[in-house]
Phi, psi and omega in degrees: 000134177278133177246150183234075180293149180298318172081177188294327187288324177288323174302319181298318179299315179299316180297317181292323177298320179295313180294316185296334181273355179277151186290334183253022181293141176269117182263139177295143186286330190293323182281343187255320190229332188289142176242100185302157181299338184302333184290347180275348181264171175297134184281146179265130183277132173226131173263125189237129178261148181213162169258142182283078184206156178302339180300336179257025186303325183294326173301311187293318179293316180299323179287309187285331180268003173083012183291321176301311181300316181294335179269011176082028182242143172251095187258126174248132187259140180229128183271143176229159182275324182214169186294321181301317179297315181295317181292325175296325178292322175293315181300322183278352180092002178288332176241152172274325184198175177175174179235110187223060175079187173245316180301319184293307178297326177292328175296317177297316180299318180299336180261008172107358179284127184277059173287146177229133177274132178238352180196165174261172179213312183217145168233147181058208174090014176245160180204159173264134181237153179203170172294149183309320184287348182253356187304312185296334180296335186249020180286343176237153179304327181298336181293342181276346183299127178079002183261162177266119184242118178270138181207171175256127184305131178069011175292141182297320179298325176297315180297320179296318178297317178296323176300316180296319178297314181298320177299329180273005177086015181262131178275092186293340179287332185238337185262355181230140178268095184268125179253111181269114183252174187276338187206159176294331176297321178293325177297314179301314180298320180297319179291317180298319183279346179088005176284346171229145180280332187201160183215159176249123178221180178228170179291142006269010182291337173298309180294323177295321178296317179296323178295338179261013173100356177274171181230154177277126177279308182197147175273153182299333179297337177286332180276326181208085185304132175077013185296144176284155173231243188304122173247143177281119184236156174211163176288146184304317182289328177292319177300317181295324182281335186232042184304312182299321180299320184283332172294316177297321179300314178294325176301315180297322179292322178296317178295322177296322178299315178299318179297316180300321181286339187250345187223072185298320183293315179292328176296316178295324176301316178295316179301320187295344177283344183242336180242104191270072174225173179306136185296324180293321177294321180294318179294320178299317181293321186284324186244028182282342187088358178269348179226144182230124181254111190219131182280350178300129179299331180054064181303320182304309184282333175296316178291319178299320179298315178303311182295322179294317181293326175294319183298325184260008175084010177285324177240148177228098183197146174258010183295145176275102186293341178301336179288345187253019173219125184236087180294350183300328178297312180297317181296318177298318178298316180294319179298319179296318180294319178295326176294322179287328185217076188299334185264009182291121184294318181302314182296324177296318179293318179296325178296320176295322177296321177299316180298325182281327192250344191234351182269000000 
């Protein structure tokens, strides 16, 4: 049986959030004050795609707090509704990179697209929602048999849910009526109107659904603890052509991660420019502990996810997925930051996480 333990890196995030919120916390200088030499050179242009959700928080913080700029990058951000749209934009060359789940890029990879993962962005953070009177019906996988389930095509939470059904002996291809919609907002509406019995969404749409009278049936972490979600991907040839740019990009994400763990209010301010919902709801979604935003590529769990999806028939491929994740970009970025700020606690913790998850 494959197990998906939360591991050292999620523990590290929890620890840093706790430390970062204390009044006497020691903050690393690089994410707060240092201006790397890269900002004195001509900036490298990168077009970056995102989903308007807390799962892409490191993008938003890196952009709004100037970390991309300080690392010598000219980053332009482009919003997408779902992962499939964003990944098609990367594949066609309209984007250089973006973070669009794990199930979606692995689906593209299984069909021959040479996407490569260079960093992490989000783990967990998806949930099943239903009307209050129907919640108990779906507390076990057997409750979904014969029901109408609304989901977003290629969403990671959807894949995790199908994995849970298959583990329970349910043929989700034939025993469940799955409705693939374009957006999590459409899923919420389908459940509210009764055209679907239950739905799969991600944060902050989980919290938005609850604000509209729906209830959470179960979080994706209950189906597959510690599962990866949004990974930062790029096309193989683009990575080769812009290697230095992507190392700098990962540096900015690591610095954004430190800021996110230490400055929740300012992080939510940055988020609110891209995720247009009430700030208190946004803060709840971002810091609930149901979602984890971490720049570590987490090769171990990315490969485990691939193997699990093949086992339950979500993916059909003999491809070696190890070829599609290159933690070396992240490691180079982390090494450079540690050289600039050797005593930074955050970087030390991330290095331990790298040793556990990526070697």
